[in-house]
C-alpha positions in Angstrom: -2.5 51.2 -26.4 -0.4 48.1 -25.4 3.0 47.8 -27.1 3.9 44.2 -27.8 7.5 43.0 -28.2 9.1 40.3 -30.3 11.2 37.7 -28.5 14.8 37.2 -29.6 15.1 33.5 -30.0 18.9 33.7 -30.4 19.2 34.6 -26.7 18.9 32.4 -23.6 15.5 32.5 -22.0 13.1 31.0 -19.5 9.4 31.3 -18.7 7.2 30.5 -15.7 3.5 29.6 -15.6 2.0 29.3 -12.1 -1.3 27.7 -13.3 0.5 24.7 -14.7 3.5 24.9 -12.4 5.6 24.9 -15.5 9.2 26.2 -16.1 10.1 26.3 -19.7 13.9 26.4 -20.5 14.5 27.7 -24.0 16.9 26.0 -26.4 19.5 28.8 -26.3 19.7 28.4 -22.5 20.5 24.7 -23.0 23.0 25.5 -25.7 24.8 28.0 -23.4 25.0 25.4 -20.7 26.3 22.8 -23.1 23.3 20.5 -22.9 24.4 19.1 -19.5 23.1 15.7 -18.3 22.1 17.2 -15.0 21.3 20.8 -14.0 19.9 22.6 -11.0 18.1 25.8 -10.3 19.4 28.7 -8.1 17.1 31.3 -6.8 17.7 34.5 -4.7 14.3 35.8 -3.8 15.6 39.0 -2.2 17.6 40.0 -5.3 15.0 38.3 -7.7 17.7 36.4 -9.6 17.1 32.9 -10.9 19.9 30.7 -12.3 20.4 27.4 -14.1 23.7 25.6 -13.9 25.1 22.2 -14.9 25.7 19.9 -11.9 26.3 16.3 -11.0 23.8 13.6 -10.3 24.6 13.8 -6.5 24.3 17.6 -6.2 21.4 19.0 -4.3 18.4 19.8 -6.5 19.8 17.9 -9.6 17.4 17.5 -12.5 18.1 15.2 -15.4 17.9 16.6 -18.9 16.4 14.0 -21.4 18.8 12.6 -23.9 16.5 13.4 -26.8 14.7 16.8 -27.0 11.7 16.6 -29.3 11.1 20.3 -29.0 13.1 23.6 -29.1 12.6 23.9 -25.3 12.4 21.8 -22.2 9.4 21.9 -19.9 9.7 21.0 -16.2 6.9 21.0 -13.6 7.6 22.3 -10.1 4.5 23.9 -8.7 6.1 24.8 -5.3 9.1 26.5 -6.9 7.0 28.4 -9.4 4.6 29.5 -6.7 7.6 30.7 -4.6 9.0 32.7 -7.6 5.6 34.3 -8.3 5.1 35.3 -4.6 8.7 36.6 -4.4 8.3 38.7 -7.5 4.7 39.9 -6.9 3.6 38.5 -10.3 0.0 38.1 -11.4 -1.2 34.5 -11.2 -3.2 34.7 -14.5 -0.1 35.5 -16.5 3.0 33.7 -17.8 6.3 35.5 -17.5 9.3 35.3 -19.8 12.8 36.4 -19.0 16.0 36.8 -21.1 19.1 35.3 -19.6 22.8 36.3 -19.2 25.5 33.7 -19.7 28.4 33.5 -17.2 30.5 30.4 -18.1 28.1 27.5 -18.0 25.7 29.4 -15.6 22.8 31.2 -17.1 21.1 33.7 -14.8 17.9 35.7 -15.1 17.0 39.0 -13.5 13.4 38.4 -12.7 12.8 42.2 -12.4 13.1 42.4 -16.2 10.4 39.8 -16.9 8.0 40.2 -19.8 4.3 39.4 -19.4 2.7 37.0 -21.9 -0.8 38.1 -22.9 -2.7 35.7 -25.1 0.6 34.6 -26.7 2.0 38.1 -27.1 4.7 39.6 -25.0 4.9 43.0 -23.3 7.0 44.6 -20.6 5.8 43.9 -17.1 4.1 46.8 -15.3 
């Protein structure tokens, strides 16, 4: 029998969906970073660590965060990056993956080896 887990929405988090090429940054991740105007992603495929940090407009890989956030999360499309993450982690293409983050100053990083699989809207530990 599959054991499903409840997500702790008070913790930073991120999710990846390869079908849509979507990265979802959860509200607590944005709070931890101080809602920066610009941010960028960091990825170490060998160690399977993914990070998000505030940056300046001229920094390599800068993404602008909208001034108004109509939802409790921010979605960003980057099919190439999401495909690279899935390949590097050996994830199943039909699943969405959610990862809890760790805060280090304004940097929030995610150990992708601790990802949870999302099955029909329910979360379970990755196999």
